[in-house]
N, C-alpha and C positions, 0 to 999 in steps of 0.2 A: 605368392607361391609358397607352399610348405617347403622348408629347407631341411634336408636330412643333415645330421651331424657330419662335419668334415670326416671323410672316410677313406680308408685304404682297404685293400682286400688281400689276404694271404691265402693262396691255394698251394698247400704243401710248401715247398721251398720257394715258390714264386711270390714275390712281393709286388703287388700292383698299386700304382699311385692313384687309381680310380676304381671303384667297384662296378665297372661297366664291362660287359662282354658282348662282342658282336656274335650273334647267333649264326651258325652255318646255314647258308641258303643255296640250294642247287642252282648253278648257272649265275650266281650273283657274287658270292664271297670268294672269288678267285684272287690271285695275287694282285691283279690290277685294281680291284675295288678296295682291297685291304690297304694297298700302298696309298691310294688316294685318300682314304679316311685318315691314315696316319699322317700324311703330308699336311692335310688341312688342320688336324689337331695340333701338330707341331707349330704350324704357322700362327695359329690363333692363341695357343696356350703355352708355347715354348718347348713342349715335349709331348710325347705320347704316354698315356698312363694306363689305359685299360688293356683288355685282351681281345685280339682279333682272330677269330677261328676260321680256318679254311673250309671249303666245301666238304661235305661228307664223302668219305671214300670207303669202299667195301673191303673188309679185312681180307677176304679170300682173294679179291682182285689185286690187292697190294702184295700179298704173299706170292702170287703168281706173276707179279710184275707186269700187269696189264698196262699197255703203253699209255692209254688215256688216263688211267688212274695215276700212274707215276707223274704225268704232266700236271695233274691236279694238285700234287703235293709240292709244287714249286713255291718257294718263299723268296721274298726280296732279299738282296744282299745284306741289308742292315736290319731286317725284320727280327725283332725279339720282344717277347718270347714267341717262338714259332708254335702255333697251336693247330693240331690236326684232329678232326673228328672221324671216328670209326663207326661204320654200320656193321653189326655182327650178330650172328645168331648161334654161333658154334664156339664153345670154349677152346677147341683145338686151334681153329684159325685165329681166334682172338689172341691166344698166347703167341702164335707164330708171328702175327702182324705186329703186336706190341714189342716182341723181342727184336724183330727186324728194325722197328723204329728206333729202339734203344741202341742196338749194335751199330747201325749205320748212321746214327745221329741225324735222323730225318725230321725230328721235332723235339720241342722242349716240354710239351704238354699233350696228353691224349684225353679227348672227350669222347664219350660213348653215347650213341644215339639210340634211345628207346622211346622216342616220341613221335616218330613219323606215322601219320594216320592214312597215308595214301593206300587205296585198295590193293594195288599191285604188290605192296609190301606186306600189309596185314593179312592178306588172303593166304600167304605162305608162312604166316606165323612170325613175321619180323616186325621191327619198329615198335609201335605202341602196343602190339600184342604180347611181346615178350615178358614184361613185368608181371603179367597174370600168372606165368609159370615161375613161381617164387624160387624154387631150387635151381632151375636152369638159369634164371636171371643171376642168382648169386654165384653160380659157377662161372658165368661169363665175366662178371666183374672181377672175381678172384683170379681168373686166368690173366687178365690184363695187369693186375697189381703184382702178381707173382713174376710176370715177365719183365717188369721194370724194377724189381727189387735191386737195391744197390746202386740205383741211378738217382738223378735229380729230377726225374720225369714224373709228375703227379698224374693220376688218373681221376677224371671226374665223370659224372653220369647225369644225363638229362632224360627226363621222362614226363609223362602227362599225369593228370589226376587219375585216369584209368581208361578202361575201354568205353564205358558208357555210365549212365547214372546208377545202374545197378551193380556195376563192377569197378569200384574204386580200388586202386592198387598203390597210390603214391606213398601212403604212410609205411606200408610194408617195404616198398622199393627203397625208400630213404633209409629205413633201418637196416635193411640187408646190405645196401651199398656201403654204408658207413662201417658196418661190421666186417665187410670183406676188404676194407682198406681204401675205399674211394676218398679222395682228398676234399671233395665238395660234391654237392648235388644241386641240380637245377630243376625247377618245376615249371612247365608250361601249364598255366592254371585253366586248362580246358580238358575235357575228355577227348578220346579219339573220335567219338561219334559227333562231337561238335565241330571237329576240324578247326577252321579258323572263324567260324560264325559266332554271332552273339557277343557276349561280354565275358572276358576272363574272370573267374571267381577268385579274387585275391584272398578271400577268407581261407581258401585251401592252402595258400602259401603260408599264412599265419599258422594253420594247424600243423603243417610240415615243420615249420621252424620250431614250434613247441615240442614236436615229437622227436626231432633229430637235433641233438645238442652237441654232438661230438665234432661235427665238421660244418663249414659254412653252407648255408642254404641260399640259393639264388632264385629270384623270381623272374618269370617271363610271361608276357601276355598283355597286350594293349598299352605298350609304352610307345607313345607317338611324339612325346615332347620331354624336355627336361623336367617340366612340372610333374608329368606322369611318373617319372622315375623317382623323384623326391617323395612324391605322395605314396608310391608303393613301399618304399623303404620305411617311411614313417608309419604307415598303416599296418604293415605286416611284420616289421622287425627283421626282414630278410637282410642278408649280409651284402648283397649285390644284385644287380639287374642284368638280364640278358635281353638284348634288343635285336629284333628281326625286321619285320615289315616296316617299322617306323623309320628306318634309315633309307628306304628305297627312294632314290632321287634326292636324298638329303645326306650325303656323306659328311656334312659339317655337323650333324646331330651329335657326334661323339665329343666334339669340342664343347658344345653346349651342355652335354651331360656331365663332362668332367668339371666344367665351371660350376654348375649347380650343386653337384655333390661334394665339392671341395670348397664351397663358399667363396668363389672367386667371381669377378665381374662377368656377366653374360656377354659373349661375343655378339656383335651386330649381325642381324640377319642379312643374307646376301641380296643385292639387287640383281636384276636380270643379267647385267653385264658380268658380274662375278659368277653367276650360275653358268653363263655361256663359257667362260674360261674353264670352269670346273668340268663341264661336259667335254670340252675339247681335250683337256688333260686326261680324262677318263678314257676317251677314245684312243689317245696316244698309248696309254698303258695297255689297253686291250690289244692294240696292234702289235706292240712289243711282245706280248705273251702269245698271241694266236697267229700273228701275221695280219697284214692290213685287211685282206679280204674278209676273213672270219671275224677279226676284231671289230670292223665296222658293222657287220651283221649283229654282233653282240651288243653294240651300243644302242641299237634301235629300240630294244625293249625298255631301256632306261629313259629314253627321251620323254615319253609321256609323263613319267614320274617327275623328272626334272622341271618340266614346263607346267605342271599342275597349278592352276589358278592364275598364271601370268597371262597378260593380254597378247596372245599370239594367234594370228589368223589361221583358218583351217588349211589353206593352201600351203603355207609355210610349215605347219605341223606335219602335213602329209609328206612334203618333200623331205623333211628331216627324218621321218619314219622310214624312208627308203634310201637313205644315204649310203654311198658305196665306197667313198674314199675320204681321207683326211682333208684333202684340198677342197672337196665338195662340201664337207661339213663346215670348214672354216668360212667358206663363202656364204653358206646359209645362215650360220650363226651371226654373221655381220649384219644381217637384215633384221635382227631382233631389236627391240627398243631397249637398249642397254641401261637406260636410266630408270626403267620401271622398278618400283620398290617391291620388296617381298610381300606377296598378298596374303591376307587373312585366309583366303580360300585354299591356300596351299597347306594349311594346318589340318590336323585330324588324321583319322585312319586312312591307310593306303595299302595297296597290295591285295592279294587274294583274300576273299572272305567266304564266299560260297554259302552253302546251306548245310545244316546237320544231316547226317545220313547213318543208316545202320552200318556198323563196322563189319567188313567181310573178313571172316576168320576161317581157318582150316576146319574141316568136319570134326566135331567132337572136341574142339579146342578148350571149351569151358568146362569139360567134364571133370578134369583133375588138375587143380592148380599146382600140384607138386610133381607132376610128370616132368621128367628131365629129357625126354626125347627131343633131339635136335630137329627142327623143322626141315623137311626135305626140300632142297632146291632153293631155299630162301637166301643162302649165302652166295648164290651164283649171279646175283644182280650186278649190273654195272654200277660204278660209283656215281655219286651225285644225284641219285634218285630221290 
């Protein structure tokens, strides 16, 4: 395995013991999953070191105190630093949301999402569409930075390589974000048109790192193992890594990443018995956060990821995918072969991949990259999209 130099990461005033960031994922990175990842990292490594970011919340919904949005901003009682990601298209709501976060002590770090490629977002000019509008993008970043002046809350920005192969924006986005006061930038090394398909182009992370020298540059895309993270840092020179799909069904990945990037012994991969205990703990945490009925519905989507590659019969898999209570889950998990070792088939890419597609944009969106018109209706989305 290529080993990156022992590394820490500073984002503004935040000093992280590991250059690893959990990427926000809708319906995944709630307080239950973050708590689980942190518990496992502490158990295996003695402490937590990286940054665990909550699900994306919409700036306008936060300002308007939408009930579901406020519930999504729940952090564990000992969770630190508390990291919150904002989806935003409007400098006004950006400022109000960031100011609210600072004044009400809702988080210790604000990340801003300009990378979402989902059609319902880009067709209104949000997500990965925004960096094309250079001036509007800069105004949004500046609003968040201005709202947190005088606090210890750093603002960071995440974006993609661009809209498609003909419209790359990441170098401008990195330069603008740094100039407007962002404490770090993160690049998902795909275009919006690629979505999650194909292979991330890590060379673009190298280019961004060479282009933006004032603040840390983080790399994202195709990190499915500790080896991948070490290789990305060694190959691109990036200051840290952002991990999304690679941790689905593998909340212990962060302990492995922390070990690899700090030159410490690699934790032993879990056998099926340990995975079963982790699944049950995950379900407990979801039940605490949502109530048992909804919490057990939430755990269902994680089960296939947890069991990937393990020798589990189709009937038992089907029963687990329909579980309705903690007691039922406990009974079903007891039927697994707890001594089954972690399989090689569980390694590699996971989560959504899909196919590339033309990015849906508002009419005339590409006509003027310096237009500052706020996209109409894009800020009315519900959080977690």
